[in-house]
N, C-alpha and C positions, 0 to 999 in steps of 0.2 A: 569831317567826313572822309575817312580813308577808303581807298579803292584799290583793287588789284588790276584794274583796267589800265591800259597803256596810253590811250589817247581819248581826248574829248573832241567832239566835232560840233562846231557851231555852224549850222547850215539850214537851208530852206528847201522844202518840197514845192512843186508847182504842178498846175494843170496846164500843159502846153496845148495851144491851138495852132496848128500849122496851116498857113495860108499860101496859096499860089500867087503869082504876080498880078493876077486880076482880083486879088483879095478874097478869093473864094476859099472856104474852109476845105482843106484836104482831109484832115482828121484831128482828133484830140487824143492826147496820150499823157501818161504820167511823166513828170520831168522835174527839173530843178536840180541843183548840185547835190542836195541831200539824197536824191533818188539814186544817182549814179555812184556816189561815194559810198553809201551804206551797202550797196550791192557788192562792191569790191571787198570792203572790209569783212563782210559776212563770208564771202567766198574764200578769203584768205585766212579765215578763223582768227581775226583780230577782235578782241573784246573792246567794245566801243561804248563810250558815254556820249549820248546824243542829246544836244540841246537845240531845239528848233522852235520856230514861231508858227503862225497860221500859214496854211498853204496859199500860195500866190498864183493868180491867173496870169499867164504869159502868152502873148501872141508872137508867133515866129513867122516872118516872111521868108518863104523859100524861093530863091532865084536860081538861075541856071548855074551860078558859080559860088553862091554863099548863102548863109542864113543871117537874118537880122531880127533881133528881139525887141519887144516893147512891152511895158507893163501898164495896162490901162488904169489900174487903181493902185497907187503907191501905198504899201503897208506902213504901219507905225513902227518906228525904230524901237527895238527892244533893249531894255537895260539888262546887263548881265552882272551877276555877283562873281567876278573873276576870282576873288579870294577863296571862294568855296570850291573851285575846280582843283582837284588834287592829282590829276594824271600827269605824267612826265611831259607829254606832248599835247599841244592844242592846235587843231586845224580849223581855220575859218574860211568858209567859202559860201558866198551869198549871191542873191539875185540883184539886190540893190544894196543900200547901206542898212541892211536888216538889223544889225546889232550896233549899239553904241560902244565904241572902243576907248572912250575917255579914260576909264579906270583899268585898262589892260595891264598896267604895271603891277596890279595886285596878284596876277597869276605868276607863279614862281617857276614854271617849267619853260619849255622851248616852244615858241610860237611860229606857226607856218600860216601864211596868209595868201589866198588867191584874190587878187585885186579886181577880178572881173566885175563884181557888183558895185564896188566903190568908184569905179570910173564909168559906170553905165548911167546914162542920163535917164533912160526909161520912158521918156515921153514920146520919142519918135523912133522908128525902126533903125537900130544900129547906132544911134547917136551916143557919143561919149562926152565926158566932162572931165575937167582937171580935178584931181584929188590931191590935196595938200594937207596931210595930217600933221598934227603937232610933233615937235621934236621928241616929246615924251613917248608918244605912241610908236614912232619909228625906232626909237632906242630899244624898245622892248620886243620888237619883231625880229626874229632870227632869219626867216626866209620869206621872201616875196616872190610869188609866181604870177606871171601874166603872159599873154600873147605879146609878140613884138609890137603890135598896134596898141594894145592896152598900156604898155609900159611908157609909151610916148605921152601919156596923160599924167605921168608923175613928174614933179620938178626934177631937174637934172641933178641937184645936190642930193636928193634922196637916192637916185640911181647910183651915184658915186659912193654914198655911204653903204648901200646895200651890196655892192660888188665886193666890199671888204668883209661881208658876212656870207650870205647865200642869196643869189639872185638867179631865178630860172626864167628864161625867155623862150616860150614855146613857139614853134614855127609850123604848126599844122602837121600835115603828113610828112614833112621833111625833118622832124625830130625837134631838138631843142639846143639852146646855148645856155651854159650855166657858168656862173662865176662863184668860186669858192675861195674865200679869204684872198681875193684879188687875182686868183688864177682862173683862166678861161678854159672851158672844155666845150667842144662841139660834139654832140651826140646825134648820129643819124641812124634811121632804121635800116635794117638789112634789105628791105624792099619797100618802095614807095607805093602806097595804096591809094588809088584814085576813086573817090566817091563823092556824089553831090551832097549827101547828108552826113554832116560831121557833128550833129548835136550830141553832146555828152562826151566828146573826145577829150577835151581839156580836163574835165572832172575824172575821167577814166585814167588819164596819165597821172594826175596828182594823187589819186587814191592808191594806185599801184606803186608809185614812188614812195609814198608814206608807209605802206605795208612792208615794203622791202627794207626801208630805212629802220623801221622799228625792229626788224629781225636781224639786220646786219650792221647797222650804224655806218654803212659805207655809202656816201652821197653819190659818187660817180656810178657805182654799180646799180644803185637804186634808180638813178636817172635812166640808165640803159634799160633796166627792167621795165620802167614806166613807158619808155618809147616803144619797146617791142610789144608790150601788152596793148598799147594804143593801136598799133598796126593790126593786131588781131581783132580788136574792136571794130576798126574801120573796114576790115575785110569782111566781117560778119554782116555789115550793112550793105555790101555789094551783092550779097546773096539773098536779100529780102525781095 
């Protein structure tokens, strides 16, 4: 199966139910990483091969300082025929462990993984879990992206290995820290945007990073682009 598309996206759509601190429903909205990622790829005119599973219902507790997600009903993990994916790039961004990565070595391109779903417990608001994938899986992933908090749930040896490839540690409105083949770069936004609602910011960063990388193959420039576009995204939320 040949394709002229540059990137395959393994991701999940969600129906988000936002709750206040008294557990009262504020509103329901479209969400999930696939929602935010596909929106950016479409805007940037990047042809996309999308592989997704059933839409997942997610509850998000909105506090004065943060958001905490929970998945009331865990979906069944989906098996993927990685050998049939023929795009140069593969981006994986999930809600939980939505896709089985066991046979990921069968994909022959470059793999970018957001670990948000794989370290999310799902049972309680904001709860995390240790993710310790096999050596075979890690060997085949070029880039791992996560928040500084999420990356604490990866074993230290995986972090060390990943810093010699590409590791992206996002830090919310303050930008990100990246390690490229052992070299560290600190990327900060031109202006720090303060907003209570940051839902979708991490996905917005990763999508913009990937679209720029596909166009330029410049990792540092792509990270800067992702940070600035995320600032724009957060600014738009302050105007709601």
